[in-house]
HTML snippet that shows the backbone in 3Dmol.js (N, CA, C, O; Angstrom):
<script src="https://3Dmol.org/build/3Dmol-min.js"></script>
<div id="view" style="width:600px;height:400px;position:relative"></div>
<script>
const pdb = `
ATOM      1  N   MET A   1       0.773  -1.081   0.004  1.00  0.00           N
ATOM      2  CA  MET A   1       0.038  -0.001   0.036  1.00  0.00           C
ATOM      3  C   MET A   1       0.945   1.252  -0.103  1.00  0.00           C
ATOM      4  O   MET A   1       2.038   1.308   0.461  1.00  0.00           O
ATOM      5  N   GLN A   2       0.526   2.109  -0.761  1.00  0.00           N
ATOM      6  CA  GLN A   2       1.403   3.385  -1.054  1.00  0.00           C
ATOM      7  C   GLN A   2       1.069   4.407   0.209  1.00  0.00           C
ATOM      8  O   GLN A   2      -0.091   4.579   0.583  1.00  0.00           O
ATOM      9  N   THR A   3       2.130   5.028   0.788  1.00  0.00           N
ATOM     10  CA  THR A   3       2.111   6.021   1.881  1.00  0.00           C
ATOM     11  C   THR A   3       0.947   6.826   1.432  1.00  0.00           C
ATOM     12  O   THR A   3      -0.093   6.851   2.090  1.00  0.00           O
ATOM     13  N   GLU A   4       1.111   7.520   0.267  1.00  0.00           N
ATOM     14  CA  GLU A   4       0.347   8.535  -0.359  1.00  0.00           C
ATOM     15  C   GLU A   4      -1.178   8.375  -0.275  1.00  0.00           C
ATOM     16  O   GLU A   4      -1.940   9.318  -0.058  1.00  0.00           O
ATOM     17  N   VAL A   5      -1.577   7.039  -0.475  1.00  0.00           N
ATOM     18  CA  VAL A   5      -3.147   6.838  -0.411  1.00  0.00           C
ATOM     19  C   VAL A   5      -3.422   7.129   1.040  1.00  0.00           C
ATOM     20  O   VAL A   5      -4.428   7.790   1.301  1.00  0.00           O
ATOM     21  N   LEU A   6      -2.636   6.708   2.019  1.00  0.00           N
ATOM     22  CA  LEU A   6      -2.834   6.732   3.439  1.00  0.00           C
ATOM     23  C   LEU A   6      -2.912   8.252   3.905  1.00  0.00           C
ATOM     24  O   LEU A   6      -3.762   8.690   4.681  1.00  0.00           O
ATOM     25  N   ARG A   7      -2.005   8.906   3.377  1.00  0.00           N
ATOM     26  CA  ARG A   7      -1.922  10.415   3.733  1.00  0.00           C
ATOM     27  C   ARG A   7      -3.395  11.111   3.053  1.00  0.00           C
ATOM     28  O   ARG A   7      -3.982  12.006   3.661  1.00  0.00           O
ATOM     29  N   GLU A   8      -3.835  10.644   1.890  1.00  0.00           N
ATOM     30  CA  GLU A   8      -4.873  11.422   1.360  1.00  0.00           C
ATOM     31  C   GLU A   8      -6.111  11.028   2.180  1.00  0.00           C
ATOM     32  O   GLU A   8      -6.990  11.841   2.466  1.00  0.00           O
ATOM     33  N   LEU A   9      -6.132   9.698   2.552  1.00  0.00           N
ATOM     34  CA  LEU A   9      -7.329   9.486   3.503  1.00  0.00           C
ATOM     35  C   LEU A   9      -7.218  10.235   4.924  1.00  0.00           C
ATOM     36  O   LEU A   9      -8.221  10.424   5.613  1.00  0.00           O
ATOM     37  N   ALA A  10      -6.111  10.593   5.261  1.00  0.00           N
ATOM     38  CA  ALA A  10      -5.911  11.437   6.454  1.00  0.00           C
ATOM     39  C   ALA A  10      -6.120  12.949   6.354  1.00  0.00           C
ATOM     40  O   ALA A  10      -6.456  13.610   7.336  1.00  0.00           O
ATOM     41  N   THR A  11      -5.900  13.516   5.065  1.00  0.00           N
ATOM     42  CA  THR A  11      -6.095  14.869   4.914  1.00  0.00           C
ATOM     43  C   THR A  11      -7.236  15.206   3.928  1.00  0.00           C
ATOM     44  O   THR A  11      -7.854  16.242   4.172  1.00  0.00           O
ATOM     45  N   GLN A  12      -7.617  14.455   2.810  1.00  0.00           N
ATOM     46  CA  GLN A  12      -8.842  14.806   1.834  1.00  0.00           C
ATOM     47  C   GLN A  12     -10.037  15.010   2.570  1.00  0.00           C
ATOM     48  O   GLN A  12     -10.235  14.253   3.520  1.00  0.00           O
ATOM     49  N   ARG A  13     -10.838  15.856   2.319  1.00  0.00           N
ATOM     50  CA  ARG A  13     -12.149  16.034   2.843  1.00  0.00           C
ATOM     51  C   ARG A  13     -13.042  15.145   1.921  1.00  0.00           C
ATOM     52  O   ARG A  13     -12.543  14.815   0.845  1.00  0.00           O
ATOM     53  N   MET A  14     -14.336  14.708   2.225  1.00  0.00           N
ATOM     54  CA  MET A  14     -15.256  14.054   1.587  1.00  0.00           C
ATOM     55  C   MET A  14     -15.997  15.155   0.718  1.00  0.00           C
ATOM     56  O   MET A  14     -16.409  16.216   1.188  1.00  0.00           O
ATOM     57  N   PRO A  15     -16.115  14.762  -0.632  1.00  0.00           N
ATOM     58  CA  PRO A  15     -16.541  15.926  -1.463  1.00  0.00           C
ATOM     59  C   PRO A  15     -18.010  15.752  -1.656  1.00  0.00           C
ATOM     60  O   PRO A  15     -18.528  16.560  -2.426  1.00  0.00           O
ATOM     61  N   PHE A  16     -18.717  14.931  -1.152  1.00  0.00           N
ATOM     62  CA  PHE A  16     -20.320  14.831  -1.384  1.00  0.00           C
ATOM     63  C   PHE A  16     -20.908  14.258  -0.263  1.00  0.00           C
ATOM     64  O   PHE A  16     -20.103  13.859   0.578  1.00  0.00           O
ATOM     65  N   GLY A  17     -22.039  14.112  -0.027  1.00  0.00           N
ATOM     66  CA  GLY A  17     -22.863  13.425   0.844  1.00  0.00           C
ATOM     67  C   GLY A  17     -23.030  13.979   2.270  1.00  0.00           C
ATOM     68  O   GLY A  17     -22.732  15.138   2.560  1.00  0.00           O
ATOM     69  N   LYS A  18     -23.503  13.123   3.104  1.00  0.00           N
ATOM     70  CA  LYS A  18     -23.788  13.640   4.545  1.00  0.00           C
ATOM     71  C   LYS A  18     -22.586  14.151   5.286  1.00  0.00           C
ATOM     72  O   LYS A  18     -22.739  15.049   6.113  1.00  0.00           O
ATOM     73  N   TYR A  19     -21.381  13.633   5.041  1.00  0.00           N
ATOM     74  CA  TYR A  19     -20.281  14.158   5.417  1.00  0.00           C
ATOM     75  C   TYR A  19     -19.329  14.900   4.434  1.00  0.00           C
ATOM     76  O   TYR A  19     -18.107  14.759   4.368  1.00  0.00           O
ATOM     77  N   GLN A  20     -19.989  15.585   3.805  1.00  0.00           N
ATOM     78  CA  GLN A  20     -19.322  16.568   2.900  1.00  0.00           C
ATOM     79  C   GLN A  20     -18.480  17.635   3.516  1.00  0.00           C
ATOM     80  O   GLN A  20     -18.996  18.441   4.291  1.00  0.00           O
ATOM     81  N   GLY A  21     -17.348  17.679   3.246  1.00  0.00           N
ATOM     82  CA  GLY A  21     -16.330  18.450   4.139  1.00  0.00           C
ATOM     83  C   GLY A  21     -15.669  17.903   5.266  1.00  0.00           C
ATOM     84  O   GLY A  21     -14.868  18.603   5.886  1.00  0.00           O
ATOM     85  N   VAL A  22     -15.925  16.651   5.632  1.00  0.00           N
ATOM     86  CA  VAL A  22     -15.400  16.135   6.817  1.00  0.00           C
ATOM     87  C   VAL A  22     -13.962  15.379   6.244  1.00  0.00           C
ATOM     88  O   VAL A  22     -13.963  14.871   5.122  1.00  0.00           O
ATOM     89  N   ILE A  23     -12.963  15.356   6.957  1.00  0.00           N
ATOM     90  CA  ILE A  23     -11.773  14.645   6.463  1.00  0.00           C
ATOM     91  C   ILE A  23     -12.260  13.272   6.428  1.00  0.00           C
ATOM     92  O   ILE A  23     -13.062  12.866   7.269  1.00  0.00           O
ATOM     93  N   MET A  24     -11.761  12.469   5.395  1.00  0.00           N
ATOM     94  CA  MET A  24     -12.240  11.268   4.964  1.00  0.00           C
ATOM     95  C   MET A  24     -11.912  10.098   6.332  1.00  0.00           C
ATOM     96  O   MET A  24     -12.702   9.189   6.587  1.00  0.00           O
ATOM     97  N   ALA A  25     -10.715  10.308   7.059  1.00  0.00           N
ATOM     98  CA  ALA A  25     -10.520   9.387   8.114  1.00  0.00           C
ATOM     99  C   ALA A  25     -11.398   9.793   9.195  1.00  0.00           C
ATOM    100  O   ALA A  25     -11.394   9.033  10.163  1.00  0.00           O
ATOM    101  N   ASP A  26     -12.108  10.756   9.254  1.00  0.00           N
ATOM    102  CA  ASP A  26     -13.043  11.038  10.444  1.00  0.00           C
ATOM    103  C   ASP A  26     -14.512  10.317  10.226  1.00  0.00           C
ATOM    104  O   ASP A  26     -15.267  10.053  11.162  1.00  0.00           O
ATOM    105  N   ILE A  27     -14.799  10.037   8.817  1.00  0.00           N
ATOM    106  CA  ILE A  27     -16.101   9.361   8.713  1.00  0.00           C
ATOM    107  C   ILE A  27     -16.500   8.203   9.361  1.00  0.00           C
ATOM    108  O   ILE A  27     -15.764   7.216   9.365  1.00  0.00           O
ATOM    109  N   PRO A  28     -17.683   8.209   9.961  1.00  0.00           N
ATOM    110  CA  PRO A  28     -17.729   6.844  10.804  1.00  0.00           C
ATOM    111  C   PRO A  28     -18.058   5.747   9.933  1.00  0.00           C
ATOM    112  O   PRO A  28     -18.734   5.854   8.910  1.00  0.00           O
ATOM    113  N   ILE A  29     -17.496   4.572  10.432  1.00  0.00           N
ATOM    114  CA  ILE A  29     -17.818   3.265   9.999  1.00  0.00           C
ATOM    115  C   ILE A  29     -19.148   2.792   9.494  1.00  0.00           C
ATOM    116  O   ILE A  29     -19.413   2.161   8.470  1.00  0.00           O
ATOM    117  N   ALA A  30     -19.923   3.246  10.452  1.00  0.00           N
ATOM    118  CA  ALA A  30     -21.399   3.025  10.069  1.00  0.00           C
ATOM    119  C   ALA A  30     -21.791   3.734   8.430  1.00  0.00           C
ATOM    120  O   ALA A  30     -22.467   3.171   7.569  1.00  0.00           O
ATOM    121  N   TYR A  31     -21.312   4.758   8.350  1.00  0.00           N
ATOM    122  CA  TYR A  31     -21.533   5.596   7.061  1.00  0.00           C
ATOM    123  C   TYR A  31     -20.683   4.795   6.022  1.00  0.00           C
ATOM    124  O   TYR A  31     -21.218   4.705   4.917  1.00  0.00           O
ATOM    125  N   LEU A  32     -19.573   4.251   6.149  1.00  0.00           N
ATOM    126  CA  LEU A  32     -18.817   3.612   5.129  1.00  0.00           C
ATOM    127  C   LEU A  32     -19.489   2.145   4.972  1.00  0.00           C
ATOM    128  O   LEU A  32     -19.383   1.542   3.904  1.00  0.00           O
ATOM    129  N   VAL A  33     -20.054   1.699   5.872  1.00  0.00           N
ATOM    130  CA  VAL A  33     -20.854   0.331   5.624  1.00  0.00           C
ATOM    131  C   VAL A  33     -22.022   0.426   4.778  1.00  0.00           C
ATOM    132  O   VAL A  33     -22.364  -0.387   3.921  1.00  0.00           O
ATOM    133  N   TRP A  34     -22.681   1.656   5.151  1.00  0.00           N
ATOM    134  CA  TRP A  34     -24.061   2.119   4.378  1.00  0.00           C
ATOM    135  C   TRP A  34     -23.508   2.118   2.791  1.00  0.00           C
ATOM    136  O   TRP A  34     -23.971   1.422   1.887  1.00  0.00           O
ATOM    137  N   MET A  35     -22.522   2.972   2.694  1.00  0.00           N
ATOM    138  CA  MET A  35     -22.345   3.404   1.366  1.00  0.00           C
ATOM    139  C   MET A  35     -21.795   2.103   0.520  1.00  0.00           C
ATOM    140  O   MET A  35     -22.031   2.055  -0.687  1.00  0.00           O
ATOM    141  N   GLN A  36     -21.024   1.000   1.194  1.00  0.00           N
ATOM    142  CA  GLN A  36     -20.753  -0.138   0.686  1.00  0.00           C
ATOM    143  C   GLN A  36     -21.967  -1.065   0.275  1.00  0.00           C
ATOM    144  O   GLN A  36     -21.823  -1.875  -0.640  1.00  0.00           O
ATOM    145  N   ASN A  37     -23.254  -0.934   1.008  1.00  0.00           N
ATOM    146  CA  ASN A  37     -24.262  -1.659   0.621  1.00  0.00           C
ATOM    147  C   ASN A  37     -24.946  -0.931  -0.295  1.00  0.00           C
ATOM    148  O   ASN A  37     -25.829  -1.553  -0.886  1.00  0.00           O
ATOM    149  N   LYS A  38     -24.776   0.343  -0.617  1.00  0.00           N
ATOM    150  CA  LYS A  38     -25.367   0.949  -1.490  1.00  0.00           C
ATOM    151  C   LYS A  38     -24.723   0.942  -2.953  1.00  0.00           C
ATOM    152  O   LYS A  38     -25.332   1.017  -4.020  1.00  0.00           O
ATOM    153  N   GLY A  39     -23.296   0.830  -2.741  1.00  0.00           N
ATOM    154  CA  GLY A  39     -22.496   0.495  -3.972  1.00  0.00           C
ATOM    155  C   GLY A  39     -21.218   1.743  -3.871  1.00  0.00           C
ATOM    156  O   GLY A  39     -21.643   2.895  -3.794  1.00  0.00           O
ATOM    157  N   TRP A  40     -20.256   1.625  -3.869  1.00  0.00           N
ATOM    158  CA  TRP A  40     -19.086   2.462  -3.972  1.00  0.00           C
ATOM    159  C   TRP A  40     -19.211   3.475  -5.121  1.00  0.00           C
ATOM    160  O   TRP A  40     -19.507   3.029  -6.229  1.00  0.00           O
ATOM    161  N   PRO A  41     -19.002   4.868  -4.958  1.00  0.00           N
ATOM    162  CA  PRO A  41     -19.018   5.627  -6.067  1.00  0.00           C
ATOM    163  C   PRO A  41     -17.689   5.033  -7.063  1.00  0.00           C
ATOM    164  O   PRO A  41     -16.704   4.466  -6.590  1.00  0.00           O
ATOM    165  N   ASN A  42     -17.865   5.251  -8.253  1.00  0.00           N
ATOM    166  CA  ASN A  42     -16.877   4.986  -9.508  1.00  0.00           C
ATOM    167  C   ASN A  42     -15.593   5.936  -9.113  1.00  0.00           C
ATOM    168  O   ASN A  42     -15.621   7.043  -8.576  1.00  0.00           O
ATOM    169  N   GLY A  43     -14.519   5.206  -9.521  1.00  0.00           N
ATOM    170  CA  GLY A  43     -13.254   5.883  -9.505  1.00  0.00           C
ATOM    171  C   GLY A  43     -12.368   5.934  -8.241  1.00  0.00           C
ATOM    172  O   GLY A  43     -12.551   5.097  -7.357  1.00  0.00           O
ATOM    173  N   PRO A  44     -11.432   6.868  -8.121  1.00  0.00           N
ATOM    174  CA  PRO A  44     -10.595   6.788  -6.937  1.00  0.00           C
ATOM    175  C   PRO A  44     -11.316   6.925  -5.741  1.00  0.00           C
ATOM    176  O   PRO A  44     -11.086   6.106  -4.851  1.00  0.00           O
ATOM    177  N   ILE A  45     -12.225   7.895  -5.540  1.00  0.00           N
ATOM    178  CA  ILE A  45     -12.923   8.150  -4.519  1.00  0.00           C
ATOM    179  C   ILE A  45     -13.554   6.813  -3.949  1.00  0.00           C
ATOM    180  O   ILE A  45     -13.386   6.531  -2.762  1.00  0.00           O
ATOM    181  N   GLY A  46     -14.251   6.024  -4.757  1.00  0.00           N
ATOM    182  CA  GLY A  46     -14.696   4.784  -4.064  1.00  0.00           C
ATOM    183  C   GLY A  46     -13.648   3.697  -3.691  1.00  0.00           C
ATOM    184  O   GLY A  46     -13.808   2.865  -2.799  1.00  0.00           O
ATOM    185  N   GLU A  47     -12.696   3.798  -4.388  1.00  0.00           N
ATOM    186  CA  GLU A  47     -11.599   3.008  -3.978  1.00  0.00           C
ATOM    187  C   GLU A  47     -10.941   3.277  -2.665  1.00  0.00           C
ATOM    188  O   GLU A  47     -10.619   2.363  -1.906  1.00  0.00           O
ATOM    189  N   LYS A  48     -10.739   4.572  -2.401  1.00  0.00           N
ATOM    190  CA  LYS A  48     -10.096   5.141  -1.115  1.00  0.00           C
ATOM    191  C   LYS A  48     -11.275   4.882   0.016  1.00  0.00           C
ATOM    192  O   LYS A  48     -10.929   4.507   1.136  1.00  0.00           O
ATOM    193  N   LEU A  49     -12.448   5.055  -0.243  1.00  0.00           N
ATOM    194  CA  LEU A  49     -13.478   4.804   0.743  1.00  0.00           C
ATOM    195  C   LEU A  49     -13.646   3.243   1.101  1.00  0.00           C
ATOM    196  O   LEU A  49     -13.937   2.831   2.223  1.00  0.00           O
ATOM    197  N   ALA A  50     -13.450   2.563   0.137  1.00  0.00           N
ATOM    198  CA  ALA A  50     -13.332   1.049   0.373  1.00  0.00           C
ATOM    199  C   ALA A  50     -12.384   0.685   1.226  1.00  0.00           C
ATOM    200  O   ALA A  50     -12.548  -0.057   2.194  1.00  0.00           O
ATOM    201  N   LEU A  51     -11.214   1.283   0.826  1.00  0.00           N
ATOM    202  CA  LEU A  51      -9.909   1.110   1.629  1.00  0.00           C
ATOM    203  C   LEU A  51      -9.945   1.604   3.061  1.00  0.00           C
ATOM    204  O   LEU A  51      -9.375   1.026   3.986  1.00  0.00           O
ATOM    205  N   LEU A  52     -10.729   2.828   3.191  1.00  0.00           N
ATOM    206  CA  LEU A  52     -10.778   3.411   4.582  1.00  0.00           C
ATOM    207  C   LEU A  52     -11.646   2.407   5.427  1.00  0.00           C
ATOM    208  O   LEU A  52     -11.318   2.110   6.575  1.00  0.00           O
ATOM    209  N   LEU A  53     -12.929   1.821   4.726  1.00  0.00           N
ATOM    210  CA  LEU A  53     -13.625   1.059   5.564  1.00  0.00           C
ATOM    211  C   LEU A  53     -12.894  -0.413   5.889  1.00  0.00           C
ATOM    212  O   LEU A  53     -13.260  -1.054   6.875  1.00  0.00           O
ATOM    213  N   GLU A  54     -11.942  -0.864   5.092  1.00  0.00           N
ATOM    214  CA  GLU A  54     -11.122  -2.017   5.584  1.00  0.00           C
ATOM    215  C   GLU A  54     -10.098  -1.674   6.584  1.00  0.00           C
ATOM    216  O   GLU A  54      -9.703  -2.508   7.399  1.00  0.00           O
ATOM    217  N   ILE A  55      -9.682  -0.530   6.543  1.00  0.00           N
ATOM    218  CA  ILE A  55      -8.843  -0.046   7.651  1.00  0.00           C
ATOM    219  C   ILE A  55      -9.542   0.050   8.923  1.00  0.00           C
ATOM    220  O   ILE A  55      -9.037  -0.435   9.936  1.00  0.00           O
ATOM    221  N   LYS A  56     -10.721   0.670   8.945  1.00  0.00           N
ATOM    222  CA  LYS A  56     -11.406   0.825  10.226  1.00  0.00           C
ATOM    223  C   LYS A  56     -12.066  -0.459  10.487  1.00  0.00           C
ATOM    224  O   LYS A  56     -12.186  -0.712  11.685  1.00  0.00           O
ATOM    225  N   HIS A  57     -12.484  -1.257   9.738  1.00  0.00           N
ATOM    226  CA  HIS A  57     -13.055  -2.575  10.300  1.00  0.00           C
ATOM    227  C   HIS A  57     -12.010  -3.305  10.920  1.00  0.00           C
ATOM    228  O   HIS A  57     -12.298  -3.923  11.944  1.00  0.00           O
ATOM    229  N   ASN A  58     -10.695  -3.354  10.431  1.00  0.00           N
ATOM    230  CA  ASN A  58      -9.686  -4.127  11.030  1.00  0.00           C
ATOM    231  C   ASN A  58      -9.118  -3.562  12.207  1.00  0.00           C
ATOM    232  O   ASN A  58      -8.171  -4.110  12.770  1.00  0.00           O
ATOM    233  N   GLY A  59      -9.681  -2.400  12.658  1.00  0.00           N
ATOM    234  CA  GLY A  59      -9.177  -1.758  13.896  1.00  0.00           C
ATOM    235  C   GLY A  59      -7.809  -0.968  13.638  1.00  0.00           C
ATOM    236  O   GLY A  59      -7.041  -0.753  14.576  1.00  0.00           O
ATOM    237  N   LEU A  60      -7.563  -0.593  12.483  1.00  0.00           N
ATOM    238  CA  LEU A  60      -6.196   0.052  12.165  1.00  0.00           C
ATOM    239  C   LEU A  60      -6.337   1.545  11.871  1.00  0.00           C
ATOM    240  O   LEU A  60      -5.429   2.116  11.266  1.00  0.00           O
ATOM    241  N   GLY A  61      -7.472   2.234  12.283  1.00  0.00           N
ATOM    242  CA  GLY A  61      -7.744   3.531  11.994  1.00  0.00           C
ATOM    243  C   GLY A  61      -6.652   4.475  12.703  1.00  0.00           C
ATOM    244  O   GLY A  61      -6.395   5.608  12.295  1.00  0.00           O
ATOM    245  N   TYR A  62      -6.063   3.892  13.773  1.00  0.00           N
ATOM    246  CA  TYR A  62      -5.072   4.642  14.482  1.00  0.00           C
ATOM    247  C   TYR A  62      -3.814   4.957  13.660  1.00  0.00           C
ATOM    248  O   TYR A  62      -3.048   5.869  13.971  1.00  0.00           O
ATOM    249  N   LEU A  63      -3.635   4.149  12.583  1.00  0.00           N
ATOM    250  CA  LEU A  63      -2.628   4.301  11.619  1.00  0.00           C
ATOM    251  C   LEU A  63      -2.625   5.645  10.834  1.00  0.00           C
ATOM    252  O   LEU A  63      -1.571   6.185  10.499  1.00  0.00           O
ATOM    253  N   LEU A  64      -3.724   6.105  10.586  1.00  0.00           N
ATOM    254  CA  LEU A  64      -3.877   7.478   9.960  1.00  0.00           C
ATOM    255  C   LEU A  64      -3.806   8.600  10.831  1.00  0.00           C
ATOM    256  O   LEU A  64      -3.634   9.700  10.304  1.00  0.00           O
ATOM    257  N   THR A  65      -3.910   8.520  12.127  1.00  0.00           N
ATOM    258  CA  THR A  65      -3.801   9.471  13.159  1.00  0.00           C
ATOM    259  C   THR A  65      -2.457  10.582  13.046  1.00  0.00           C
ATOM    260  O   THR A  65      -2.518  11.810  12.986  1.00  0.00           O
ATOM    261  N   PRO A  66      -1.359   9.787  13.042  1.00  0.00           N
ATOM    262  CA  PRO A  66      -0.042  10.595  12.837  1.00  0.00           C
ATOM    263  C   PRO A  66       0.058  11.351  11.475  1.00  0.00           C
ATOM    264  O   PRO A  66       0.559  12.470  11.359  1.00  0.00           O
ATOM    265  N   LEU A  67      -0.449  10.648  10.503  1.00  0.00           N
ATOM    266  CA  LEU A  67      -0.533  11.473   9.054  1.00  0.00           C
ATOM    267  C   LEU A  67      -1.456  12.826   9.201  1.00  0.00           C
ATOM    268  O   LEU A  67      -1.229  13.895   8.634  1.00  0.00           O
ATOM    269  N   LYS A  68      -2.426  12.572   9.989  1.00  0.00           N
ATOM    270  CA  LYS A  68      -3.386  13.769   9.949  1.00  0.00           C
ATOM    271  C   LYS A  68      -2.770  14.906  11.026  1.00  0.00           C
ATOM    272  O   LYS A  68      -2.717  16.113  10.791  1.00  0.00           O
ATOM    273  N   GLU A  69      -2.357  14.308  12.145  1.00  0.00           N
ATOM    274  CA  GLU A  69      -1.608  15.384  13.080  1.00  0.00           C
ATOM    275  C   GLU A  69      -0.268  16.078  12.142  1.00  0.00           C
ATOM    276  O   GLU A  69      -0.026  17.285  12.110  1.00  0.00           O
ATOM    277  N   ARG A  70       0.403  15.164  11.510  1.00  0.00           N
ATOM    278  CA  ARG A  70       1.618  15.793  10.718  1.00  0.00           C
ATOM    279  C   ARG A  70       1.019  16.884   9.947  1.00  0.00           C
ATOM    280  O   ARG A  70       1.465  18.020  10.111  1.00  0.00           O
ATOM    281  N   ASP A  71      -0.006  16.660   9.066  1.00  0.00           N
ATOM    282  CA  ASP A  71      -0.691  17.599   8.225  1.00  0.00           C
ATOM    283  C   ASP A  71      -1.248  18.883   9.050  1.00  0.00           C
ATOM    284  O   ASP A  71      -0.946  20.018   8.681  1.00  0.00           O
ATOM    285  N   ASP A  72      -1.982  18.680  10.058  1.00  0.00           N
ATOM    286  CA  ASP A  72      -2.305  19.770  10.870  1.00  0.00           C
ATOM    287  C   ASP A  72      -1.370  20.585  11.529  1.00  0.00           C
ATOM    288  O   ASP A  72      -1.620  21.763  11.783  1.00  0.00           O
ATOM    289  N   SER A  73      -0.253  20.012  11.838  1.00  0.00           N
ATOM    290  CA  SER A  73       0.777  20.863  12.523  1.00  0.00           C
ATOM    291  C   SER A  73       1.735  21.571  11.426  1.00  0.00           C
ATOM    292  O   SER A  73       2.583  22.353  11.858  1.00  0.00           O
ATOM    293  N   GLY A  74       1.657  21.359  10.133  1.00  0.00           N
ATOM    294  CA  GLY A  74       2.298  22.248   9.289  1.00  0.00           C
ATOM    295  C   GLY A  74       3.548  21.311   8.652  1.00  0.00           C
ATOM    296  O   GLY A  74       4.334  21.895   7.905  1.00  0.00           O
ATOM    297  N   TYR A  75       3.723  20.121   8.877  1.00  0.00           N
ATOM    298  CA  TYR A  75       4.731  19.346   8.434  1.00  0.00           C
ATOM    299  C   TYR A  75       4.553  18.730   7.110  1.00  0.00           C
ATOM    300  O   TYR A  75       5.434  18.008   6.642  1.00  0.00           O
TER     301      TYR A  75
END
`;
const viewer = $3Dmol.createViewer("view");
viewer.addModel(pdb, "pdb");
viewer.setStyle({}, {cartoon: {color: "spectrum"}});
viewer.zoomTo();
viewer.render();
</script>
């Protein structure tokens, strides 16, 4: 897995939907499960959301925290 994709999950904002404007890593797992059941959006955003669900489902969300903090602190 490329570090850049993880960094994007920790810094990019959701471009649409109920959580529009929220950092993708902060989207609740329940919403990601709902999206999975409805069908992921096409393209890179759908791939990132599917990866985010996999990360959170396996209890690995903490891996995104340092990337998010690094971005917030200006590094």
